[in-house]
VEXLUM-138602 format. One record per residue (C-alpha): x, y, z. Coordinates in steps of 0.05 Angstrom, whole numbers, padded with zeros to 5 digits, always signed. Example, Ala and Ser with C-alpha at 12.3 -4.5 7.8 and 13.67 -1.06 7.14 Angstrom:
BEGIN
+00246-00090+00156 +00273-00021+00143 
***
This chain:
BEGIN
-00137+02063-00488 -00190+02031-00534 -00169+01982-00587 -00141+02015-00648 -00169+01987-00714 -00127+01978-00776 -00133+02031-00831 -00179+02021-00890 -00141+02020-00955 -00175+02023-01024 -00131+02014-01085 -00142+02009-01159 -00126+02040-01224 -00141+02114-01217 -00200+02111-01266 -00234+02053-01228 -00222+02075-01157 -00297+02095-01151 -00317+02023-01164 -00272+01999-01109 -00302+02049-01059 -00372+02026-01077 -00354+01955-01058 -00342+01971-00984 -00398+01974-00933 -00427+02041-00913 -00396+02040-00842 -00326+02038-00871 -00343+02080-00932 -00355+02142-00889 -00283+02141-00867 -00262+02147-00939 -00315+02196-00964 -00330+02239-00903 -00265+02240-00861 -00196+02268-00877 -00156+02216-00915 -00086+02203-00941 -00076+02185-01014 -00020+02158-01057 -00015+02160-01133 +00036+02114-01166 +00058+02096-01236 +00107+02043-01260 +00142+02041-01328 +00195+01987-01330 +00238+02001-01268 +00217+02074-01265 +00168+02082-01207 +00138+02150-01192 +00099+02166-01129 +00059+02225-01104 +00033+02228-01032 -00021+02275-01007 -00074+02287-00954 -00142+02319-00962 -00211+02327-00933 -00242+02308-01000 -00207+02258-01044 -00251+02269-01106 -00245+02345-01103 -00169+02339-01094 -00162+02290-01151 -00204+02336-01195 -00155+02393-01178 -00096+02349-01198 -00131+02332-01265 -00146+02405-01280 -00077+02431-01261 -00044+02372-01296 +00008+02373-01242 +00015+02298-01237 -00004+02280-01308 +00061+02239-01311 +00026+02190-01264 -00046+02196-01290 -00025+02186-01364 +00013+02123-01348 -00026+02060-01364 +00004+02024-01304 -00020+02072-01249 -00050+02056-01181 -00085+02101-01132 -00088+02085-01057 -00138+02118-01011 -00124+02108-00936 -00178+02122-00884 -00185+02112-00810 -00239+02127-00758 -00189+02169-00718 -00161+02211-00776 -00163+02286-00767 -00124+02340-00804 -00062+02338-00759 -00058+02262-00759 -00066+02257-00835 -00010+02309-00845 +00035+02270-00798 +00019+02205-00835 +00032+02240-00902 +00101+02262-00874 +00119+02194-00849 +00099+02163-00916 +00147+02212-00951 +00201+02194-00901 +00193+02118-00915 +00186+02126-00990 +00249+02168-00989 +00286+02104-00971 +00250+02062-01026 +00269+02053-01098 +00220+02105-01125 +00221+02175-01153 +00183+02216-01102 +00146+02274-01134 +00135+02312-01070 +00192+02325-01021 +00162+02375-00973 +00146+02348-00904 +00094+02376-00855 +00109+02346-00787 +00058+02366-00734 +00066+02384-00661 +00026+02350-00607 -00047+02335-00622 -00101+02285-00604 -00092+02226-00619 -00016+02236-00630 +00000+02174-00588 -00038+02130-00639 +00002+02154-00700 +00058+02102-00699 +00011+02042-00689 -00035+02065-00744 +00023+02080-00791 +00058+02013-00780 -00006+01975-00794 -00018+02017-00855 +00051+02006-00882 +00046+01931-00871 -00018+01931-00912 +00015+01972-00967 +00075+01924-00968 +00027+01865-00975 -00007+01900-01034 +00058+01920-01070 +00124+01900-01039 +00164+01930-01098 +00142+02001-01082 +00132+01994-01008 +00193+01958-00980 +00187+01919-00915 +00191+01966-00856 +00250+01930-00827 +00290+01941-00891 +00274+02016-00890 +00288+02028-00817 +00354+01990-00823 +00377+02030-00884 +00432+02080-00872 +00398+02132-00916 +00336+02130-00872 +00377+02135-00807 +00418+02193-00833 +00362+02233-00866 +00321+02282-00825 +00262+02234-00820 +00240+02232-00747 +00221+02289-00700 +00283+02321-00672 +00296+02317-00597 +00291+02382-00557 +00367+02388-00559 +00370+02378-00633 +00313+02426-00647 +00346+02481-00605 +00412+02469-00641 +00377+02471-00709 +00343+02537-00693 +00408+02570-00669 +00447+02546-00731 +00393+02571-00778 +00389+02638-00742 +00464+02647-00750 +00461+02627-00823 +00404+02675-00839 +00439+02732-00802 +00502+02719-00840 +00464+02719-00906 +00435+02786-00886 +00503+02812-00866 +00482+02819-00793 +00536+02770-00771 +00596+02746-00809 +00647+02691-00798 +00613+02645-00749 +00642+02581-00719 +00592+02535-00687 +00617+02475-00648 +00571+02418-00631 +00599+02364-00584 +00566+02298-00575 +00587+02227-00562 +00570+02167-00609 +00496+02159-00619 +00472+02228-00599 +00444+02247-00667 +00498+02292-00696 +00490+02268-00767 +00414+02275-00767 +00421+02347-00739 +00471+02364-00794 +00425+02338-00848 +00367+02375-00817 +00405+02440-00821 +00421+02432-00895 +00353+02408-00917 +00318+02462-00876 +00357+02511-00919 +00339+02470-00981 +00265+02470-00962 +00266+02546-00954 +00296+02554-01024 +00248+02502-01051 +00188+02541-01023 +00212+02607-01053 +00223+02577-01122 +00157+02539-01123 +00120+02603-01102 +00153+02640-01159 +00130+02588-01211 +00065+02565-01178 +00021+02597-01232 +00057+02561-01288 +00018+02505-01321 +00069+02451-01309 +00072+02382-01280 +00103+02373-01211 +00160+02336-01244 +00174+02394-01291 +00170+02442-01231 +00220+02398-01195 +00267+02402-01254 +00263+02478-01249 +00275+02476-01174 +00332+02427-01180 +00366+02470-01234 +00356+02534-01194 +00379+02506-01127 +00438+02470-01159 +00462+02534-01191 +00452+02579-01130 +00464+02537-01067 +00531+02554-01035 +00528+02505-00976 +00571+02444-00969 +00584+02382-00929 +00653+02361-00908 +00657+02288-00889 +00725+02255-00880 +00693+02186-00874 +00689+02152-00943 +00634+02104-00922 +00591+02162-00895 +00601+02203-00958 +00564+02149-00998 +00503+02161-00955 +00506+02237-00961 +00513+02228-01037 +00451+02185-01038 +00410+02235-00998 +00433+02293-01043 +00412+02254-01105 +00343+02239-01075 +00335+02314-01068 +00354+02325-01140 +00418+02365-01124 +00460+02352-01185 +00525+02386-01166 +00579+02360-01119 +00565+02386-01049 +00597+02332-01009 +00673+02333-01001 +00730+02307-00960 +00768+02360-00923 +00824+02363-00975 +00774+02361-01033 +00736+02421-01006 +00797+02462-00994 +00822+02449-01064 +00754+02461-01095 +00747+02530-01063 +00819+02548-01083 +00811+02524-01154 +00748+02567-01164 +00770+02624-01119 +00706+02616-01079 +00682+02624-01008 +00624+02582-00982 +00565+02611-00945 +00560+02550-00900 +00602+02487-00888 +00574+02430-00847 +00629+02385-00821 +00606+02317-00798 +00655+02280-00754 +00703+02339-00749 +00747+02296-00704 +00769+02261-00769 +00798+02324-00799 +00873+02325-00806 +00913+02367-00756 +00979+02357-00792 +01002+02354-00864 +01011+02290-00906 +01025+02274-00979 +00953+02289-01002 +00945+02351-00957 +00999+02404-00953 +00967+02446-00899 +00974+02442-00823 +00902+02440-00798 +00841+02424-00842 +00790+02456-00795 +00828+02523-00798 +00834+02519-00873 +00760+02503-00881 +00743+02563-00836 +00786+02607-00880 +00743+02588-00939 +00673+02595-00908 +00630+02647-00874 +00599+02597-00827 +00627+02530-00805 +00587+02481-00763 +00631+02426-00735 +00606+02361-00703 +00659+02336-00655 +00673+02279-00608 +00743+02273-00581 +00730+02200-00563 +00725+02183-00637 +00793+02209-00660 +00826+02147-00689 +00893+02169-00719 +00953+02208-00696 +00942+02253-00758 +00875+02276-00726 +00898+02289-00655 +00875+02355-00626 +00915+02374-00565 +00876+02389-00501 +00893+02463-00500 +00874+02471-00573 +00806+02438-00562 +00795+02481-00500 +00810+02542-00543 +00758+02520-00596 +00705+02508-00543 +00718+02575-00510 +00715+02612-00577 +00648+02580-00592 +00621+02595-00523 +00643+02668-00528 +00598+02676-00588 +00541+02634-00559 +00558+02583-00612 +00573+02522-00568 +00523+02465-00567 +00524+02397-00533 +00482+02336-00549 +00475+02289-00489 +00414+02247-00504 +00433+02177-00526 +00393+02157-00588 +00429+02095-00611 +00438+02046-00554 +00369+02028-00529 +00387+02027-00455 +00429+02079-00420 +00457+02028-00372 +00489+01992-00431 +00526+02057-00448 +00547+02063-00375 +00574+01992-00376 +00615+02007-00439 +00640+02073-00408 +00662+02036-00345 +00699+01985-00387 +00736+02036-00430 +00743+02099-00388 +00750+02068-00319 +00784+02004-00345 +00737+01964-00301 +00692+01905-00316 +00628+01913-00277 +00572+01861-00272 +00535+01858-00337 +00464+01882-00320 +00399+01852-00343 +00374+01905-00391 +00308+01922-00423 +00312+01931-00498 +00387+01915-00501 +00430+01853-00496 +00503+01847-00476 +00529+01777-00487 +00599+01746-00479 +00623+01688-00522 +00674+01634-00511 +00696+01627-00585 +00695+01669-00649 +00655+01614-00681 +00599+01623-00630 +00601+01698-00637 +00597+01694-00714 +00538+01645-00709 +00503+01690-00660 +00508+01750-00707 +00480+01708-00764 +00424+01682-00718 +00404+01754-00700 +00393+01770-00774 +00348+01710-00781 +00310+01728-00717 +00301+01799-00741 +00274+01775-00808 +00227+01721-00787 +00199+01756-00726 +00173+01810-00773 +00143+01770-00830 +00110+01704-00846 +00106+01712-00921 +00154+01710-00979 +00203+01667-00939 +00249+01656-00998 +00251+01730-01012 +00266+01746-00940 +00320+01694-00937 +00356+01731-00992 +00351+01795-00950 +00382+01764-00887 +00450+01791-00906 +00421+01862-00911 +00400+01861-00838 +00447+01907-00801 +00484+01860-00755 +00558+01851-00768 +00624+01826-00739 +00679+01878-00725 +00747+01874-00693 +00802+01915-00664 +00858+01928-00715 +00903+01874-00687 +00911+01832-00750 +00952+01851-00811 +00918+01888-00867 +00943+01924-00928 +00918+01948-00995 +00970+01902-01025 +00951+01829-01035 +00983+01784-00983 +01039+01738-01009 +01012+01673-00980 +00938+01682-00988 +00884+01717-01030 +00859+01759-00973 +00881+01791-00908 +00845+01754-00853 +00827+01757-00780 +00853+01689-00755 +00840+01660-00687 +00862+01587-00680 +00827+01547-00735 +00775+01602-00746 +00784+01658-00797 +00745+01710-00837 +00771+01761-00886 +00779+01834-00866 +00729+01883-00897 +00733+01917-00966 +00773+01863-01003 +00722+01834-01051 +00735+01879-01110 +00698+01833-01159 +00629+01850-01131 +00618+01924-01147 +00572+01954-01095 +00562+02027-01085 +00529+02018-01018 +00566+02026-00952 +00602+01966-00922 +00549+01957-00868 +00494+01952-00921 +00532+01909-00971 +00498+01841-00975 +00566+01806-00981 +00594+01830-00914 +00561+01784-00864 +00620+01737-00872 +00673+01792-00866 +00702+01828-00806 +00692+01904-00804 +00739+01956-00774 +00733+02026-00748 +00743+02050-00819 +00680+02016-00844 +00632+02023-00784 +00648+02091-00755 +00586+02135-00759 +00539+02077-00773 +00486+02041-00732 +00482+01966-00729 +00426+01927-00697 +00473+01879-00664 +00548+01887-00664 +00595+01829-00653 +00660+01856-00628 +00725+01815-00630 +00774+01846-00580 +00844+01825-00603 +00908+01821-00563 +00911+01897-00555 +00857+01892-00501 +00878+01850-00441 +00860+01840-00368 +00914+01842-00313 +00910+01852-00238 +00835+01867-00239 +00841+01921-00292 +00826+01925-00367 +00893+01939-00402 +00897+01975-00469 +00962+01952-00502 +00975+01989-00568 +01040+01950-00579 +00995+01893-00603 +00960+01938-00655 +00975+01932-00729 +00950+02003-00742 +01011+02047-00754 +00967+02110-00754 +00952+02093-00681 +01019+02069-00657 +01067+02119-00687 +01086+02185-00653 +01071+02255-00677 +01101+02323-00668 +01063+02367-00618 +01055+02442-00619 +01116+02452-00576 +01160+02411-00624 +01166+02348-00581 +01148+02278-00605 +01091+02245-00568 +01053+02180-00572 +00977+02183-00567 +00971+02106-00579 +00936+02088-00515 +00882+02142-00521 +00872+02124-00594 +00866+02050-00576 +00813+02067-00525 +00776+02108-00578 +00779+02050-00627 +00746+02003-00576 +00695+02057-00559 +00675+02064-00630 +00667+01989-00641 +00628+01976-00577 +00578+02032-00587 +00552+02013-00656 +00495+01967-00632 +00424+01993-00626 +00397+01929-00596 +00457+01891-00572 +00532+01883-00561 +00564+01814-00568 +00637+01806-00548 +00693+01755-00557 +00762+01770-00527 +00825+01734-00551 +00860+01747-00484 +00840+01689-00439 +00842+01729-00375 +00798+01784-00405 +00750+01732-00434 +00744+01696-00366 +00731+01763-00331 +00677+01781-00381 +00645+01713-00375 +00646+01719-00300 +00612+01787-00304 +00560+01758-00350 +00548+01698-00302 +00539+01745-00244 +00479+01778-00276 +00442+01712-00274 +00454+01700-00200 
***
């Protein structure tokens, strides 16, 4: 393939953009004036930054249309406004529409008010394979021009809101699942089909959350288009139109998310706010049930992320017997994302025959979907090694992997240092400017320490210390979520103060990390050539205590739940898995497996 040149970017106050165009040579100028281009209009008043993104075959004609329609006067009338025109010798209509969509995706994760939300992703076209390279060079140039509006790409791609939002092209599996769910939803709305239960199974990292968000915001986009069409002849600014859309959708939408993971709910809330949805649509299982009962309502659609975290027995805050059944009673369509290997509490256990029954019910209605493609861990052989360790209780030789790193450490100090070092490597390999600024962002890089729940933790303050800690010999770090003085609405993995804390399943489940440093406590051992999961060493009473089964007997699920805990922790890393084990025999076996790969 021929060398791909960097995009041409002209930027200036909107009134003076012509002067900037005249400054460039004629060879480059034609890519601005005669080719399709992408443009960005921005305005800044104090901390309020507004952005509009577009693509056109004729920048001047399109700008004239904006001026006559007054649709983005909020930007043009601001003294501190800047227009960006982006051209490239390979731009065609499909490529500029794709670049426009990707710009919207990236800006969605920036601290700006985006005046256009509608995306127009394209199918295959020439030169599709050049898009990412052109876009990344373009974004780097934009970041160099204004790093306040255009955050560093690393920060954006590491953000949980970017990873959870429907930003990338869906896989074939996800697209087929999306189409089926939307078909069922539309049929139910038209009374063709009623009371649908759709079950989507997928292990960690197969894109369940992105699919769920894609379903909801496809419905949102459809409503958005209908309302915009209805008001398109009104002489209003885009921001005013958005206010009309937001009010209309907020009052009429009858679709909800149920997310029993507190950390994940923060991300869903952030995405909803970005879309201007001003009413509560994200609930825990108990909250949703109570909300429907309080208002005597039934939902059109409920999207349940991590349905394996729903309660299957009552407790003080929930008086029912099965949250999934109670949610289904209060909705026409329920879509449940499920992974039996991520159940983490005896209160969530689904008996094998009950799960088989749910799967069969979904299959009988052609409503069963399975996501198999691994989208998180960069190398499938890394996933296989983890599966062998957990499911087969076997330590195989640690393979040399492309795009993924499995490393074993001899001490917790070395593990912690390695996690800190990965954040520095990630930062400095991507930028050579603003070193002081980037140093302050090291803690935001998504590499964190986590551990099995083998050390005491409680919401009560410990009697002999200020914090509950993970203590190994002379080394210690505090457990997560204890620093109440620093108010931070972000999730634990994104909180800048957590690089020197130890996370648990309760703070990392559902999230990606670049590198995950896993401390395997005494509940994971090695004896007689086998990995041994010993729940008696766990401090998690929700894991160790028994529960009543459907036939009335008491049963322990502790061993299965302990395996699930380790599975969740070991499958967080996109680029790498670092491990330290407190059990000497296990540590030696892992070190031996790592040594073998180099021989």
